[in-house]
MDTraj code that builds the backbone (N, CA, C; nanometers):
import mdtraj as md
import numpy as np

residues = "MET ASP PHE SER PRO ALA LEU ILE TRP ALA VAL VAL GLY ILE ILE LEU THR LEU ALA GLU ILE PHE THR THR SER PHE PHE LEU ILE PHE PHE GLY VAL SER ALA LEU VAL VAL ALA LEU LEU LYS TYR PHE LEU GLY LEU GLU ASN LEU ALA ILE GLU LEU LEU VAL PHE ALA LEU LEU GLY MET ALA GLY ILE LEU ILE PHE ARG LYS LYS VAL LEU SER SER ILE LYS GLY LYS ASP GLY TYR THR ILE ASP ARG HIS GLN GLN LEU VAL LEU SER GLN ASP LEU PRO ALA HIS ARG ASP GLY ARG VAL MET TYR GLN GLY VAL SER TRP MET ALA TYR ASN GLU GLY SER GLU GLU LEU LYS GLN GLY GLU LYS ALA ILE ILE VAL ARG THR GLU GLY VAL LYS LEU ILE LEU ARG LYS GLU LYS ILE".split()
xyz = np.array([
    [3.4373, 1.1141, -3.3948],
    [3.5096, 1.0486, -3.2879],
    [3.4422, 1.0838, -3.1554],
    [3.4176, 0.9838, -3.0728],
    [3.3474, 1.0021, -2.9464],
    [3.4478, 1.0046, -2.8307],
    [3.4500, 1.1156, -2.7594],
    [3.5386, 1.1280, -2.6435],
    [3.4574, 1.1070, -2.5168],
    [3.5017, 1.0168, -2.4322],
    [3.4325, 0.9957, -2.3059],
    [3.4694, 1.1081, -2.2098],
    [3.3810, 1.1411, -2.1173],
    [3.4124, 1.2452, -2.0191],
    [3.5373, 1.2128, -1.9361],
    [3.5609, 1.0863, -1.9096],
    [3.6813, 1.0478, -1.8347],
    [3.8066, 1.0828, -1.9153],
    [3.8014, 1.0607, -2.0452],
    [3.9153, 1.0945, -2.1308],
    [3.9372, 1.2456, -2.1345],
    [3.8292, 1.3206, -2.1398],
    [3.8405, 1.4671, -2.1400],
    [3.9065, 1.5152, -2.0102],
    [3.8628, 1.4621, -1.8959],
    [3.9259, 1.4992, -1.7684],
    [4.0738, 1.4619, -1.7681],
    [4.1063, 1.3451, -1.8239],
    [4.2466, 1.3016, -1.8286],
    [4.3302, 1.3951, -1.9152],
    [4.2769, 1.4345, -2.0293],
    [4.3498, 1.5258, -2.1180],
    [4.3691, 1.6615, -2.0500],
    [4.2652, 1.7120, -1.9825],
    [4.2778, 1.8385, -1.9083],
    [4.3857, 1.8258, -1.8008],
    [4.3862, 1.7134, -1.7313],
    [4.4875, 1.6911, -1.6273],
    [4.6283, 1.6900, -1.6831],
    [4.6469, 1.6244, -1.7960],
    [4.7796, 1.6181, -1.8583],
    [4.8221, 1.7566, -1.9072],
    [4.7306, 1.8298, -1.9679],
    [4.7630, 1.9648, -2.0167],
    [4.8013, 2.0564, -1.9012],
    [4.7254, 2.0543, -1.7932],
    [4.7574, 2.1390, -1.6776],
    [4.8920, 2.1012, -1.6161],
    [4.9175, 1.9725, -1.6079],
    [5.0444, 1.9268, -1.5508],
    [5.1619, 1.9692, -1.6384],
    [5.1481, 1.9555, -1.7691],
    [5.2543, 1.9976, -1.8599],
    [5.2704, 2.1493, -1.8615],
    [5.1614, 2.2225, -1.8478],
    [5.1688, 2.3690, -1.8456],
    [5.2485, 2.4187, -1.7261],
    [5.2525, 2.3422, -1.6196],
    [5.3290, 2.3812, -1.5007],
    [5.4765, 2.3981, -1.5325],
    [5.5258, 2.3230, -1.6285],
    [5.6664, 2.3337, -1.6681],
    [5.6992, 2.4757, -1.7119],
    [5.6042, 2.5417, -1.7765],
    [5.6286, 2.6753, -1.8304],
    [5.5976, 2.7872, -1.7316],
    [5.5177, 2.7599, -1.6303],
    [5.4813, 2.8664, -1.5366],
    [5.5658, 2.8648, -1.4097],
    [5.6084, 2.7503, -1.3665],
    [5.6834, 2.7311, -1.2413],
    [5.6155, 2.7975, -1.1220],
    [5.4845, 2.8063, -1.1244],
    [5.4114, 2.8700, -1.0147],
    [5.3679, 2.7683, -0.9096],
    [5.3669, 2.6420, -0.9439],
    [5.3227, 2.5333, -0.8587],
    [5.1772, 2.5505, -0.8149],
    [5.0935, 2.5942, -0.9089],
    [4.9489, 2.5932, -0.8919],
    [4.8871, 2.4922, -0.9874],
    [4.9273, 2.4983, -1.1113],
    [4.8653, 2.4143, -1.2143],
    [4.8871, 2.2663, -1.1901],
    [4.9995, 2.2299, -1.1322],
    [5.0286, 2.0883, -1.1076],
    [4.9219, 2.0242, -1.0182],
    [4.8758, 2.0994, -0.9180],
    [4.7769, 2.0444, -0.8254],
    [4.6408, 2.0287, -0.8924],
    [4.6044, 2.1227, -0.9788],
    [4.4789, 2.1084, -1.0515],
    [4.4912, 2.0021, -1.1602],
    [4.6092, 1.9852, -1.2156],
    [4.6309, 1.8780, -1.3115],
    [4.6114, 1.7412, -1.2481],
    [4.6689, 1.7248, -1.1305],
    [4.6544, 1.5976, -1.0584],
    [4.5086, 1.5761, -1.0183],
    [4.4417, 1.6834, -0.9743],
    [4.3013, 1.6665, -0.9343],
    [4.2140, 1.6301, -1.0547],
    [4.2437, 1.6837, -1.1734],
    [4.1684, 1.6446, -1.2936],
    [4.1924, 1.4975, -1.3268],
    [4.3155, 1.4516, -1.3069],
    [4.3442, 1.3092, -1.3305],
    [4.2705, 1.2205, -1.2296],
    [4.2586, 1.2660, -1.1058],
    [4.1829, 1.1902, -1.0054],
    [4.0359, 1.1828, -1.0457],
    [3.9795, 1.2940, -1.0912],
    [3.8398, 1.2934, -1.1369],
    [3.8240, 1.1971, -1.2551],
    [3.9199, 1.1956, -1.3456],
    [3.9138, 1.1023, -1.4589],
    [3.9108, 0.9581, -1.4098],
    [3.9942, 0.9281, -1.3116],
    [3.9954, 0.7925, -1.2559],
    [3.8632, 0.7594, -1.1860],
    [3.8086, 0.8551, -1.1118],
    [3.6791, 0.8324, -1.0451],
    [3.5689, 0.8076, -1.1483],
    [3.5686, 0.8820, -1.2568],
    [3.4677, 0.8625, -1.3619],
    [3.4835, 0.7256, -1.4288],
    [3.6080, 0.6897, -1.4532],
    [3.6335, 0.5653, -1.5261],
    [3.6030, 0.4416, -1.4401],
    [3.6528, 0.4415, -1.3151],
    [3.6404, 0.3217, -1.2325],
    [3.5127, 0.3174, -1.1486],
    [3.4626, 0.4345, -1.1060],
    [3.3440, 0.4349, -1.0207],
    [3.2188, 0.4809, -1.0930],
    [3.2340, 0.5240, -1.2168],
    [3.1187, 0.5655, -1.2947],
    [3.0568, 0.6962, -1.2474],
    [3.1348, 0.7836, -1.1907],
    [3.0855, 0.9128, -1.1452],
    [3.0218, 0.9859, -1.2632],
    [2.8952, 1.0302, -1.2476],
    [2.8227, 1.0882, -1.3607],
    [2.7598, 1.2231, -1.3306],
    [2.7940, 1.2861, -1.2206],
    [2.7336, 1.4128, -1.1831],
    [2.8381, 1.5236, -1.2016],
    [2.8145, 1.6135, -1.2980],
    [2.9116, 1.7185, -1.3296],
    [2.9378, 1.8098, -1.2099],
    [2.8350, 1.8398, -1.1323],
    [2.8534, 1.9265, -1.0150],
    [2.9495, 1.8618, -0.9150],
    [2.9344, 1.7324, -0.8928],
    [3.0240, 1.6614, -0.8004],
    [3.1648, 1.6535, -0.8590],
    [3.1742, 1.6303, -0.9892],
    [3.3058, 1.6255, -1.0544],
    [3.3792, 1.7586, -1.0367],
    [3.3096, 1.8684, -1.0623],
    [3.3708, 2.0009, -1.0469],
    [3.4074, 2.0296, -0.9022],
    [3.3231, 1.9855, -0.8094],
    [3.3512, 2.0044, -0.6670],
    [3.4752, 1.9256, -0.6250],
    [3.4846, 1.8007, -0.6668],
    [3.6022, 1.7185, -0.6359],
    [3.7272, 1.7812, -0.6966],
    [3.7172, 1.8236, -0.8224],
    [3.8298, 1.8888, -0.8905],
    [3.8768, 2.0117, -0.8129],
    [3.7844, 2.0988, -0.7772],
    [3.8197, 2.2227, -0.7073],
    [3.8746, 2.1953, -0.5679],
    [3.8088, 2.1073, -0.4934],
    [3.8532, 2.0788, -0.3563],
    [3.9905, 2.0114, -0.3535],
    [4.0131, 1.9146, -0.4405],
    [4.1437, 1.8486, -0.4442],
    [4.2537, 1.9452, -0.4875],
    [4.2250, 2.0285, -0.5865],
    [4.3238, 2.1260, -0.6323],
    [4.3608, 2.2246, -0.5230],
    [4.2599, 2.2789, -0.4567],
    [4.2859, 2.3754, -0.3487],
    [4.3535, 2.3082, -0.2292],
    [4.3112, 2.1886, -0.1961],
    [4.3748, 2.1168, -0.0846],
    [4.5217, 2.0904, -0.1151],
    [4.5501, 2.0505, -0.2368],
    [4.6898, 2.0283, -0.2759],
    [4.7724, 2.1545, -0.2617],
    [4.7165, 2.2661, -0.3067],
    [4.7882, 2.3936, -0.2943],
    [4.8114, 2.4282, -0.1482],
    [4.7064, 2.4188, -0.0678],
    [4.7176, 2.4572, 0.0730],
    [4.8104, 2.3654, 0.1526],
    [4.8108, 2.2375, 0.1215],
    [4.8892, 2.1412, 0.1989],
    [5.0320, 2.1262, 0.1468],
    [5.0493, 2.1212, 0.0138],
    [5.1793, 2.0833, -0.0405],
    [5.2594, 2.1930, -0.1080],
    [5.1962, 2.3014, -0.1537],
    [5.2683, 2.4008, -0.2341],
    [5.3870, 2.4613, -0.1594],
    [5.3657, 2.5020, -0.0372],
    [5.4735, 2.5643, 0.0397],
    [5.5903, 2.4671, 0.0595],
    [5.5597, 2.3407, 0.0836],
    [5.6647, 2.2399, 0.1008],
    [5.7439, 2.2195, -0.0281],
    [5.6726, 2.2141, -0.1411],
    [5.7396, 2.1954, -0.2697],
    [5.8283, 2.3157, -0.3004],
    [5.7744, 2.4362, -0.2824],
    [5.8524, 2.5569, -0.3097],
    [5.9760, 2.5668, -0.2210],
    [5.9603, 2.5379, -0.0928],
    [6.0752, 2.5501, -0.0023],
    [6.1820, 2.4454, -0.0312],
    [6.1442, 2.3343, -0.0921],
    [6.2443, 2.2328, -0.1229],
    [6.3326, 2.2709, -0.2411],
    [6.2819, 2.3600, -0.3295],
    [6.3639, 2.3997, -0.4442],
    [6.4014, 2.5470, -0.4430],
    [6.3500, 2.6226, -0.3474],
    [6.3748, 2.7655, -0.3455],
    [6.4401, 2.8044, -0.2141],
    [6.5525, 2.8728, -0.2227],
    [6.6177, 2.9253, -0.1045],
    [6.5647, 3.0631, -0.0715],
    [6.6206, 3.1268, 0.0306],
    [6.5728, 3.2596, 0.0688],
    [6.6070, 3.3651, -0.0353],
    [6.7025, 3.3368, -0.1245],
    [6.7416, 3.4313, -0.2292],
    [6.6877, 3.3921, -0.3654],
    [6.5736, 3.3240, -0.3704],
    [6.5166, 3.2829, -0.4984],
    [6.5543, 3.1387, -0.5286],
    [6.5127, 3.0924, -0.6431],
    [6.5457, 2.9563, -0.6830],
    [6.6965, 2.9418, -0.6920],
    [6.7470, 2.8311, -0.6450],
    [6.8919, 2.8136, -0.6330],
    [6.9504, 2.7221, -0.7392],
    [6.8723, 2.6829, -0.8362],
    [6.9165, 2.5830, -0.9325],
    [7.0422, 2.6273, -1.0067],
    [7.0454, 2.7499, -1.0590],
    [7.1597, 2.7981, -1.1377],
    [7.2360, 2.9101, -1.0671],
    [7.2168, 2.9236, -0.9405],
    [7.2813, 3.0309, -0.8657],
    [7.4329, 3.0211, -0.8747],
    [7.4972, 3.1349, -0.8914],
    [7.6425, 3.1494, -0.8979],
    [7.7026, 3.0978, -1.0282],
    [7.6200, 3.0638, -1.1260],
    [7.6723, 3.0223, -1.2557],
    [7.7127, 3.1462, -1.3349],
    [7.8110, 3.1292, -1.4182],
    [7.8655, 3.2395, -1.4967],
    [7.8147, 3.2315, -1.6405],
    [7.7920, 3.3486, -1.7011],
    [7.7583, 3.3523, -1.8427],
    [7.8228, 3.4745, -1.9065],
    [7.8428, 3.4667, -2.0373],
    [7.8988, 3.5778, -2.1138],
    [7.7829, 3.6438, -2.1873],
    [7.7713, 3.7753, -2.1731],
    [7.6575, 3.8476, -2.2296],
    [7.6667, 3.8583, -2.3810],
    [7.5553, 3.8313, -2.4471],
    [7.5488, 3.8410, -2.5927],
    [7.5015, 3.9791, -2.6372],
    [7.4571, 4.0607, -2.5437],
    [7.4169, 4.1987, -2.5722],
    [7.4254, 4.2808, -2.4450],
    [7.4226, 4.4130, -2.4587],
    [7.4284, 4.5019, -2.3429],
    [7.3020, 4.4869, -2.2588],
    [7.3190, 4.5043, -2.1272],
    [7.2065, 4.4980, -2.0349],
    [7.2206, 4.6146, -1.9366],
    [7.1425, 4.7212, -1.9543],
    [7.1552, 4.8388, -1.8682],
    [7.1258, 4.8065, -1.7217],
    [7.1797, 4.8885, -1.6325],
    [7.1580, 4.8716, -1.4884],
    [7.0092, 4.8834, -1.4555],
    [6.9628, 4.7948, -1.3699],
    [6.8242, 4.7934, -1.3218],
    [6.7226, 4.7856, -1.4352],
    [6.7554, 4.7104, -1.5390],
    [6.6672, 4.6938, -1.6544],
    [6.6569, 4.5460, -1.6926],
    [6.5484, 4.5154, -1.7629],
    [6.5285, 4.3818, -1.8177],
    [6.5890, 4.3733, -1.9571],
    [6.6240, 4.2541, -1.9975],
    [6.6744, 4.2276, -2.1313],
    [6.6745, 4.0785, -2.1554],
    [6.7440, 4.0366, -2.2590],
    [6.7534, 3.8944, -2.2903],
    [6.8997, 3.8543, -2.2935],
    [6.9280, 3.7320, -2.2486],
    [7.0629, 3.6774, -2.2520],
    [7.0557, 3.5332, -2.3002],
    [7.1664, 3.4840, -2.3501],
    [7.1759, 3.3430, -2.3869],
    [7.2429, 3.2699, -2.2714],
    [7.1798, 3.1628, -2.2263],
    [7.2355, 3.0814, -2.1190],
    [7.2068, 2.9360, -2.1516],
    [7.3099, 2.8551, -2.1573],
    [7.3001, 2.7131, -2.1903],
    [7.2279, 2.6925, -2.3241],
    [7.2546, 2.7824, -2.4201],
    [7.1997, 2.7696, -2.5538],
    [7.0551, 2.8126, -2.5688],
    [6.9984, 2.8753, -2.4647],
    [6.8586, 2.9161, -2.4660],
    [6.8501, 3.0649, -2.4325],
    [6.7597, 3.1361, -2.4995],
    [6.7378, 3.2775, -2.4705],
    [6.6520, 3.2910, -2.3450],
    [6.7008, 3.3690, -2.2479],
    [6.6320, 3.3893, -2.1203],
    [6.6019, 3.5371, -2.1004],
    [6.4925, 3.5654, -2.0299],
    [6.4704, 3.6996, -1.9777],
    [6.5706, 3.7180, -1.8649],
    [6.6255, 3.8390, -1.8540],
    [6.7238, 3.8655, -1.7494],
    [6.7022, 4.0057, -1.6943],
    [6.7470, 4.0250, -1.5724],
    [6.7405, 4.1559, -1.5075],
    [6.8771, 4.1848, -1.4468],
    [6.9300, 4.3024, -1.4758],
    [7.0583, 4.3452, -1.4198],
    [7.0301, 4.4174, -1.2899],
    [7.0570, 4.3527, -1.1770],
    [7.0301, 4.4166, -1.0490],
    [7.1453, 4.5046, -1.0016],
    [7.2547, 4.5071, -1.0771],
    [7.3689, 4.5904, -1.0414],
    [7.3465, 4.7362, -1.0758],
    [7.4371, 4.8209, -1.0279],
    [7.4244, 4.9645, -1.0506],
    [7.4971, 5.0110, -1.1764],
    [7.5652, 4.9201, -1.2463],
    [7.6331, 4.9588, -1.3694],
    [7.5908, 4.8679, -1.4842],
    [7.5995, 4.9225, -1.6047],
    [7.5585, 4.8493, -1.7235],
    [7.6491, 4.7279, -1.7472],
    [7.5865, 4.6195, -1.7869],
    [7.6613, 4.5010, -1.8275],
    [7.6770, 4.5081, -1.9787],
    [7.7995, 4.5010, -2.0267],
    [7.8275, 4.5175, -2.1695],
    [7.8411, 4.3811, -2.2381],
    [7.8106, 4.3807, -2.3674],
    [7.8244, 4.2610, -2.4480],
    [7.9672, 4.2079, -2.4355],
    [7.9810, 4.0779, -2.4151],
    [8.1111, 4.0140, -2.4025],
    [8.1613, 4.0051, -2.2597],
    [8.1007, 4.0799, -2.1668],
    [8.1419, 4.0728, -2.0266],
    [8.0834, 3.9488, -1.9609],
    [8.1457, 3.9091, -1.8519],
    [8.0957, 3.7965, -1.7741],
    [8.0037, 3.8483, -1.6643],
    [7.8957, 3.7755, -1.6437],
    [7.8009, 3.8074, -1.5378],
    [7.7744, 3.6813, -1.4572],
    [7.7258, 3.7004, -1.3368],
    [7.6934, 3.5899, -1.2462],
    [7.5426, 3.5881, -1.2237],
    [7.4858, 3.4691, -1.2235],
    [7.3440, 3.4540, -1.1894],
    [7.3328, 3.4598, -1.0378],
    [7.2659, 3.5630, -0.9884],
    [7.2466, 3.5795, -0.8444],
    [7.1355, 3.4871, -0.7966],
    [7.0275, 3.4818, -0.8753],
    [6.9132, 3.3954, -0.8444],
    [6.8227, 3.3936, -0.9668],
    [6.7178, 3.3158, -0.9613],
    [6.6160, 3.3194, -1.0639],
    [6.4833, 3.3536, -0.9977],
    [6.4010, 3.4257, -1.0696],
    [6.2649, 3.4568, -1.0239],
    [6.1707, 3.4104, -1.1330],
    [6.1084, 3.2970, -1.1106],
    [6.0267, 3.2365, -1.2155],
    [6.1177, 3.1916, -1.3275],
    [6.0998, 3.2484, -1.4465],
    [6.1850, 3.2131, -1.5596],
    [6.2770, 3.3287, -1.5975],
    [6.3033, 3.4171, -1.5028],
    [6.3919, 3.5313, -1.5268],
    [6.5196, 3.5152, -1.4458],
    [6.6347, 3.5335, -1.5131],
    [6.7638, 3.5287, -1.4454],
    [6.7950, 3.6670, -1.3881],
    [6.8349, 3.6714, -1.2628],
    [6.8765, 3.7964, -1.1989],
    [7.0286, 3.7958, -1.1998],
    [7.0866, 3.8956, -1.2677],
    [7.2310, 3.8980, -1.2921],
    [7.2990, 4.0123, -1.2185],
    [7.4287, 3.9935, -1.2010],
    [7.5165, 4.0972, -1.1479],
    [7.6512, 4.0800, -1.2160],
    [7.7231, 4.1887, -1.2332],
    [7.8549, 4.1841, -1.2954],
    [7.9476, 4.0981, -1.2117],
    [8.0252, 4.0141, -1.2806],
    [8.1203, 3.9297, -1.2092],
    [8.2331, 4.0167, -1.1537],
    [8.2629, 3.9976, -1.0275],
    [8.3732, 4.0711, -0.9653],
    [8.5042, 4.0040, -1.0021],
    [8.5980, 4.0849, -1.0465],
    [8.7266, 4.0310, -1.0902],
    [8.8269, 4.0341, -0.9774],
])
top = md.Topology()
chain = top.add_chain()
for i, resn in enumerate(residues, 1):
    res = top.add_residue(resn, chain, resSeq=i)
    for name in ("N", "CA", "C"):
        top.add_atom(name, md.element.get_by_symbol(name[0]), res)
traj = md.Trajectory(xyz[None], top)
């Protein structure tokens, strides 16, 4: 099977863009888009110089990060971390010691969690999501 260089750039772009879902760093998305732009340039303009392709890829990716990353992050992140699930309640499926990492079930999915409180969270107790940091939930005991 013969893969054209434009197709390879497109596949790299799609993989990088999809990988962003798992990292939430907002770096890979810009390089994914830049790889897709290079694929389009190769396909429609017949770009055939690998050095220029790599230069366009790198410059577009870095420009995207420098120009848009801060804007994208500030639109979904408050001063206390990502605000998507902030103040949501969950019931602990296992003990979570104070100032320690562990795992919790939230919305049917196992998440990394950190207990930022000064007391242990016990299995069956209710906790509140204070914020998220990447893919980690920051928890505190619910005040009764």
